[in-house]
N, C-alpha and C positions, 0 to 999 in steps of 0.2 A: 587403459581407462584414463580419461582426461581428468585433471584436477580442477578444471574450470567447469562451472555449471552453465547449462543453457538457461534461457529466461523462464522456461516452464518450471524447471527445478527451483530456480530462485523464487518464483511466485509461490510454489509450495512451501518453501522455507519461510517466506514472509507471512503466509497464512498461518503457519504453525506458530510463528512469533506473535501474531495477533491473538490467537487462542490463548497463549501463555499469558499475555497481558490481561486479557479479559478474566481469566481464572485466578490471577494473582490476588492474594489477600492483602491489598494495600489500599491506601486512601484514593479518592477520586482524582485529586490533583496530581498524584504520581501517575495514575493510569492515563490521565489526559496528556501529561508530558511524554510518557512513553508512546502513546498513540500518535502524538505530533511528530516525534522522531521517526516512527514507522512510516508515517505519511511522506516525510521528507525522503526517506530511503526508497519508497516506491516511486516517487517523482524522479529521483536520480537514476535508478536502475532502468526504468522504462521510458525515461525522457518525456514525461508528461508535460505538454505545453502549459505555460503559466497563465496565459490570458485566453479568454473565450474568443472564438472566431473559427476560421476555416481550419487552422492547424489542429485545434482542440477537437473540432467536429470529425476531422479525418482520423485523429487518434482514437476517438470513441468508436468509430466504425471499424477500424482495423484491429483494435484491442478491447473488445467489449468486456471481457472477463476482468482484465486489469482495471479498467475504469470503474466497473461495478464494485470491485473490491476496494478501490480507493475511496469511493463514495461511502461505502459501508463503514470504513474506518472513520471517516469524517462525521458521519451521523451518530457513531457510537460515543464520540467525545461529548463530555458534559457541556 
């Protein structure tokens, strides 16, 4: 068994982390900070392009579940 996770497993872990953040009994500024860090981690792991354009469009088409999750995190922030 490999100690390295594939991207599907990492996405599951990131979604679990999102749920933990949402359920945490902390103030909104702490949640927003934790969500921002989570967004950065998603960007790094899945190499989400920074700027709109063809690369981002191609990413959305190839990885719709990742991009929808990323947007969901963003919309959850205050």
